[in-house]
N, C-alpha and C positions, 0 to 999 in steps of 0.2 A: 623430319617429322611434321605431321601436318596439324596446324591449328585447327581445322575444323571439327576434331571429335571433341577437343577441349571445350570450343565455342559451343556445341551443341548441348554438351554436359552443363554448361555455364545457364544456355535458355531453360533445359529443362529443369533445373533446380529452382531458377527464377519463378518459370508458370507454378511449378508445386508452392513454393513460398508466397504467392501474393494473396492467396485467401487468410494465411496466417497475418500478415501486416494488414489486410482489409479490415479483419477482426480486431486484431491488436492495438491498432493506433488510436481508434474511438473507444476502447476501453480505457486505455490510457487517459486519454482526454477526460471521460467521463469519471475515472475514478479520482484524478487530481483534483477536479473541481468538485466534486464530494467531498473530499479529504481538506481542500483549503476551506471550502464552506463550513464544513465542520469545525474545524481547527481555530476559525476565527469567533464561532458561536462558542465554542469552548471556553476562548480565552477572555471574551467579554464578560462570560460569565463568573469566570475564576476568580477574576480581576476585581467584579463588583462585591463577589462573597468575600474574597480576602479582606477589603476595605471595611466591610462590615464587620467582620469578627475581629480584626484588628483593634476598632475600636473599644471591644471590651478586654483588652490587653492579650499578653500572649502571642506576639508577633511570630516567633519560630514555630509554634503549635500550626498558627494559622498558615503559614506558608506551606509547611509540609503537607497539612492535609489537602488544601489546594493543589499541591504539586501531584500527591497521589491520585486525587479523584480524576483530576486533569490527565493524568497518565493512562490510569484505565478506560477514560473516555477514547482516548487517542487509540487505544488498544481494540474497543469495540468499532472504531471505524475502519481500521484495519480489517478486521472479521468481516465487517458489511462489505468492504470492498474486494477480499477474498470470495467472498459468498457471489457476487456478482460474477465472476471470473468461472465459478465452478458451475452456475448457471450456464452462462456461453458451452462451457465443456459439453453439459448433458445436452444441451440445445444440438450441438454438432456432434454428439453421437461419440464423443472421443473418449469419452469416461461412462463406466457401466451403470452407476448409483449415485446418488446423491452424497453418500458417505464418502466414496473415492474420490469425486471430484473436489470435496472441500477441503480433505486431507491433502490430495495433489495440488490444490490452489494454494493452500498457507503453506506448504513446501515450497515450490516456485515464487512464492511473492516473498518469503521472508530466505530464499537462495538457501534453506537447510538443505535440500537435494531430495532427490526422487526415491525414496525408500522404497513407499507402497504400490507403484506403480507408474504406468507410463502412458503417455497418449499416444492413440494411434500415430502409426508412422508419417501420415503426411500433416498431422495437427502438431510435430513435436518442436518447431520453432516457435510457436505462441506460447508454449512452456516459458520457452526463453525471454520472449518478449514480456511475460508476466513478470518476470524476475527482474526485469529492466523497472519495468513498472513499481517494483516493490523497493527497489534503490530510491526512485526518484520519493515516494510516498515516505519511506523511512527518514529521508533526507529531510522532507519537508516537518514530519514528527519532531525531529532532532532538533532542529531549528526554531520551532514552537518551543519545545520544552524549554530549549536554553533562554528564549526569549521571556517567557512565563517566571523562570527561575529569577531574572533579574527584576523582571518586574514586581514580583513578589517577595524578593529577599527582606528577611526581617533586619538585615544589615543596611539597607539605603537610607538614608538621612535627608534626602530630596522630598520628602513627604509633607 
């Protein structure tokens, strides 16, 4: 059995997927930077608001409100990042319209699955790269919300 046909197949796949990585890696960097800066800003404000509300009593209510608003703002960050990916899909011509691109992007980012459509065949790896990006972003959000919950916990005594 010849190794040459298998090697040529690998070269074809590698060449076809290069563009996916060229677009995907910078998108991962951009969205992670946006996410990190956004979470940092949300965290600073959330702790300040919590400390201000706590002075008026009701620390448990304050903690719950701050966590709820911070979670909503983190969700908006994820939506912004999905919109960035959707814009690239439109730019590349891999999705037909804004609605399809945004829905596909949200499905890929959340690893929900692609129920609504598919990327053009030569861009399908880009969808998997976006799913990888989603794992990273949701990991950051999870770590952030865990940190914030500890920071604003009404049961903390070191205040």
